[in-house]
MOPAC internal coordinates of N, CA, C and O (Angstrom, degrees):
PM7 1SCF
backbone

  N    0.0000 0     0.00 0     0.00 0    0    0    0
  C    1.4451 1     0.00 0     0.00 0    1    0    0
  C    1.5268 1   110.46 1     0.00 0    2    1    0
  O    1.2310 1   120.81 1   140.52 1    3    2    1
  N    1.3096 1   116.06 1   -39.48 1    3    2    1
  C    1.4637 1   120.59 1  -179.98 1    5    3    2
  C    1.5236 1   110.77 1   -59.04 1    6    5    3
  O    1.2310 1   120.44 1   135.03 1    7    6    5
  N    1.3193 1   116.76 1   -44.97 1    7    6    5
  C    1.4686 1   120.65 1  -179.77 1    9    7    6
  C    1.5220 1   111.19 1   -67.50 1   10    9    7
  O    1.2310 1   120.75 1   141.49 1   11   10    9
  N    1.3279 1   116.17 1   -38.51 1   11   10    9
  C    1.4598 1   120.04 1   178.82 1   13   11   10
  C    1.5236 1   111.89 1   -60.63 1   14   13   11
  O    1.2310 1   121.00 1   138.92 1   15   14   13
  N    1.3242 1   115.70 1   -41.08 1   15   14   13
  C    1.4651 1   120.63 1  -179.46 1   17   15   14
  C    1.5260 1   112.29 1   -80.84 1   18   17   15
  O    1.2310 1   120.76 1   166.62 1   19   18   17
  N    1.3383 1   116.16 1   -13.38 1   19   18   17
  C    1.4565 1   119.82 1   177.84 1   21   19   18
  C    1.5128 1   113.72 1    79.03 1   22   21   19
  O    1.2310 1   120.08 1  -155.55 1   23   22   21
  N    1.3288 1   117.45 1    24.45 1   23   22   21
  C    1.4611 1   120.81 1  -179.53 1   25   23   22
  C    1.5193 1   110.80 1   -89.03 1   26   25   23
  O    1.2310 1   120.86 1   -40.18 1   27   26   25
  N    1.3151 1   115.96 1   139.82 1   27   26   25
  C    1.4616 1   119.65 1   176.16 1   29   27   26
  C    1.5269 1   110.82 1   -88.37 1   30   29   27
  O    1.2310 1   120.15 1   157.19 1   31   30   29
  N    1.3354 1   117.33 1   -22.81 1   31   30   29
  C    1.4645 1   121.27 1  -178.66 1   33   31   30
  C    1.5230 1   110.59 1  -112.99 1   34   33   31
  O    1.2310 1   120.28 1   -47.15 1   35   34   33
  N    1.3202 1   117.07 1   132.85 1   35   34   33
  C    1.4610 1   121.79 1   179.89 1   37   35   34
  C    1.5314 1   111.11 1   -64.51 1   38   37   35
  O    1.2310 1   120.18 1   152.10 1   39   38   37
  N    1.3210 1   117.27 1   -27.90 1   39   38   37
  C    1.4683 1   120.85 1   179.45 1   41   39   38
  C    1.5318 1   110.88 1   -61.62 1   42   41   39
  O    1.2310 1   120.59 1   141.14 1   43   42   41
  N    1.3147 1   116.48 1   -38.86 1   43   42   41
  C    1.4647 1   120.83 1   178.58 1   45   43   42
  C    1.5233 1   110.24 1   -65.76 1   46   45   43
  O    1.2310 1   120.54 1   135.62 1   47   46   45
  N    1.3223 1   116.57 1   -44.38 1   47   46   45
  C    1.4564 1   120.97 1   178.78 1   49   47   46
  C    1.5228 1   110.60 1   -62.08 1   50   49   47
  O    1.2310 1   120.32 1   137.08 1   51   50   49
  N    1.3300 1   116.99 1   -42.92 1   51   50   49
  C    1.4646 1   121.15 1   179.91 1   53   51   50
  C    1.5142 1   111.18 1   -60.23 1   54   53   51
  O    1.2310 1   119.97 1   142.85 1   55   54   53
  N    1.2961 1   117.66 1   -37.15 1   55   54   53
  C    1.4684 1   121.94 1   179.33 1   57   55   54
  C    1.5363 1   110.04 1   -63.43 1   58   57   55
  O    1.2310 1   120.27 1   135.46 1   59   58   57
  N    1.3191 1   117.09 1   -44.54 1   59   58   57
  C    1.4565 1   120.88 1   179.13 1   61   59   58
  C    1.5267 1   111.87 1   -67.93 1   62   61   59
  O    1.2310 1   120.26 1   140.01 1   63   62   61
  N    1.3151 1   117.11 1   -39.99 1   63   62   61
  C    1.4594 1   120.83 1  -177.79 1   65   63   62
  C    1.5186 1   110.93 1   -67.18 1   66   65   63
  O    1.2310 1   119.77 1   147.36 1   67   66   65
  N    1.3254 1   118.04 1   -32.64 1   67   66   65
  C    1.4623 1   121.53 1   179.07 1   69   67   66
  C    1.5254 1   111.31 1   -63.86 1   70   69   67
  O    1.2310 1   120.02 1   147.21 1   71   70   69
  N    1.3077 1   117.58 1   -32.79 1   71   70   69
  C    1.4638 1   122.81 1  -178.38 1   73   71   70
  C    1.5227 1   111.17 1   -94.31 1   74   73   71
  O    1.2310 1   120.41 1   155.65 1   75   74   73
  N    1.2950 1   116.83 1   -24.35 1   75   74   73
  C    1.4503 1   123.27 1  -166.71 1   77   75   74
  C    1.5244 1   118.04 1   -61.99 1   78   77   75
  O    1.2310 1   116.94 1   137.39 1   79   78   77
  N    1.3267 1   123.43 1   -42.61 1   79   78   77
  C    1.4680 1   120.37 1  -170.26 1   81   79   78
  C    1.5325 1   114.98 1   -52.24 1   82   81   79
  O    1.2310 1   119.76 1   129.96 1   83   82   81
  N    1.3073 1   118.06 1   -50.04 1   83   82   81
  C    1.4643 1   120.06 1  -179.73 1   85   83   82
  C    1.5227 1   111.42 1   -69.44 1   86   85   83
  O    1.2310 1   120.83 1   138.67 1   87   86   85
  N    1.3093 1   116.01 1   -41.33 1   87   86   85
  C    1.4658 1   120.51 1  -178.11 1   89   87   86
  C    1.5179 1   111.26 1   -67.81 1   90   89   87
  O    1.2310 1   120.25 1   134.46 1   91   90   89
  N    1.3010 1   117.14 1   -45.54 1   91   90   89
  C    1.4632 1   120.82 1  -179.17 1   93   91   90
  C    1.5190 1   110.67 1   -63.03 1   94   93   91
  O    1.2310 1   120.20 1   141.55 1   95   94   93
  N    1.3099 1   117.23 1   -38.45 1   95   94   93
  C    1.4604 1   120.86 1   179.80 1   97   95   94
  C    1.5198 1   113.21 1   -62.80 1   98   97   95
  O    1.2310 1   120.13 1   152.95 1   99   98   97
  N    1.3278 1   117.36 1   -27.05 1   99   98   97
  C    1.4651 1   122.10 1  -178.01 1  101   99   98
  C    1.5263 1   113.10 1   -95.92 1  102  101   99
  O    1.2310 1   120.49 1   170.83 1  103  102  101
  N    1.3273 1   116.67 1    -9.17 1  103  102  101
  C    1.4594 1   120.79 1  -173.92 1  105  103  102
  C    1.5192 1   111.33 1   -95.70 1  106  105  103
  O    1.2310 1   120.92 1   -51.22 1  107  106  105
  N    1.3286 1   115.84 1   128.78 1  107  106  105
  C    1.4629 1   120.52 1   176.56 1  109  107  106
  C    1.5253 1   109.08 1   -78.70 1  110  109  107
  O    1.2310 1   120.47 1   -41.45 1  111  110  109
  N    1.2917 1   116.70 1   138.55 1  111  110  109
  C    1.4525 1   121.16 1   177.89 1  113  111  110
  C    1.5253 1   109.47 1   -79.62 1  114  113  111
  O    1.2310 1   119.76 1   -40.84 1  115  114  113
  N    1.3209 1   118.05 1   139.16 1  115  114  113
  C    1.4648 1   119.95 1   175.22 1  117  115  114
  C    1.5293 1   111.37 1   -59.86 1  118  117  115
  O    1.2310 1   120.58 1   153.68 1  119  118  117
  N    1.3246 1   116.50 1   -26.32 1  119  118  117
  C    1.4668 1   119.47 1   179.30 1  121  119  118
  C    1.5261 1   111.61 1   -67.44 1  122  121  119
  O    1.2310 1   120.06 1   153.33 1  123  122  121
  N    1.3294 1   117.49 1   -26.67 1  123  122  121
  C    1.4593 1   120.40 1   177.67 1  125  123  122
  C    1.5345 1   111.49 1   -62.66 1  126  125  123
  O    1.2310 1   120.38 1   153.04 1  127  126  125
  N    1.3088 1   116.87 1   -26.96 1  127  126  125
  C    1.4614 1   121.67 1  -179.41 1  129  127  126
  C    1.5300 1   112.34 1   -69.72 1  130  129  127
  O    1.2310 1   120.17 1   159.41 1  131  130  129
  N    1.3225 1   117.28 1   -20.59 1  131  130  129
  C    1.4667 1   120.30 1  -179.61 1  133  131  130
  C    1.5234 1   112.33 1   -63.33 1  134  133  131
  O    1.2310 1   120.30 1   152.25 1  135  134  133
  N    1.3107 1   117.04 1   -27.75 1  135  134  133
  C    1.4610 1   120.90 1  -174.89 1  137  135  134
  C    1.5199 1   112.97 1   -94.26 1  138  137  135
  O    1.2310 1   120.05 1   174.17 1  139  138  137
  N    1.3291 1   117.50 1    -5.83 1  139  138  137
  C    1.4655 1   121.11 1   179.76 1  141  139  138
  C    1.5248 1   109.40 1   -97.47 1  142  141  139
  O    1.2310 1   120.05 1   -40.33 1  143  142  141
  N    1.3330 1   117.50 1   139.67 1  143  142  141
  C    1.4684 1   118.74 1   176.53 1  145  143  142
  C    1.5285 1   110.15 1   -67.26 1  146  145  143
  O    1.2310 1   120.84 1   -35.68 1  147  146  145
  N    1.3094 1   115.99 1   144.32 1  147  146  145
  C    1.4600 1   121.13 1   179.84 1  149  147  146
  C    1.5234 1   110.20 1   -68.81 1  150  149  147
  O    1.2310 1   121.04 1   -38.27 1  151  150  149
  N    1.3286 1   115.61 1   141.73 1  151  150  149
  C    1.4662 1   119.95 1   174.86 1  153  151  150
  C    1.5174 1   107.21 1   -82.15 1  154  153  151
  O    1.2310 1   121.49 1   -49.21 1  155  154  153
  N    1.3044 1   114.75 1   130.79 1  155  154  153
  C    1.4662 1   118.91 1  -178.62 1  157  155  154
  C    1.5207 1   110.09 1  -101.50 1  158  157  155
  O    1.2310 1   121.52 1   -41.63 1  159  158  157
  N    1.3130 1   114.70 1   138.37 1  159  158  157
  C    1.4566 1   121.04 1   176.67 1  161  159  158
  C    1.5210 1   107.94 1   -89.95 1  162  161  159
  O    1.2310 1   120.21 1   -34.48 1  163  162  161
  N    1.3427 1   117.20 1   145.52 1  163  162  161
  C    1.4688 1   118.66 1   176.61 1  165  163  162
  C    1.5333 1   110.14 1   -64.42 1  166  165  163
  O    1.2310 1   120.97 1   -31.83 1  167  166  165
  N    1.3099 1   115.75 1   148.17 1  167  166  165
  C    1.4615 1   120.77 1   178.54 1  169  167  166
  C    1.5132 1   109.74 1   -63.19 1  170  169  167
  O    1.2310 1   120.62 1   -28.98 1  171  170  169
  N    1.3195 1   116.43 1   151.02 1  171  170  169
  C    1.4692 1   120.94 1   179.78 1  173  171  170
  C    1.5221 1   109.71 1   -60.22 1  174  173  171
  O    1.2310 1   120.97 1   -41.80 1  175  174  173
  N    1.3301 1   115.75 1   138.20 1  175  174  173
  C    1.4498 1   120.77 1   178.27 1  177  175  174
  C    1.5212 1   113.55 1    84.52 1  178  177  175
  O    1.2310 1   119.64 1   172.28 1  179  178  177
  N    1.3113 1   118.29 1    -7.72 1  179  178  177
  C    1.4662 1   121.01 1   179.44 1  181  179  178
  C    1.5246 1   108.75 1  -114.19 1  182  181  179
  O    1.2310 1   121.21 1   -34.08 1  183  182  181
  N    1.3005 1   115.29 1   145.92 1  183  182  181
  C    1.4502 1   120.91 1   178.42 1  185  183  182
  C    1.5108 1   109.71 1   -91.50 1  186  185  183
  O    1.2310 1   121.29 1   -31.41 1  187  186  185
  N    1.3050 1   115.13 1   148.59 1  187  186  185
  C    1.4756 1   119.81 1   174.80 1  189  187  186
  C    1.5227 1   108.96 1   -72.46 1  190  189  187
  O    1.2310 1   120.05 1   -37.32 1  191  190  189
  N    1.3274 1   117.50 1   142.68 1  191  190  189
  C    1.4529 1   121.23 1   179.08 1  193  191  190
  C    1.5148 1   109.88 1   -71.55 1  194  193  191
  O    1.2310 1   120.93 1   -38.73 1  195  194  193
  N    1.3296 1   115.83 1   141.27 1  195  194  193
  C    1.4531 1   120.29 1   179.74 1  197  195  194
  C    1.5041 1   111.07 1   -96.57 1  198  197  195
  O    1.2310 1   120.10 1   180.00 1  199  198  197

């Protein structure tokens, strides 16, 4: 975990891990966005279809 986070000191990693379980469980991974289709905005000057 220390190497993954890029920490040189284990104390820093321990601080993050102590807080991490609840926070990580609620946080969406940016990688999850790769599998979702992009939302497209309507072109300027055109209305979105209802």
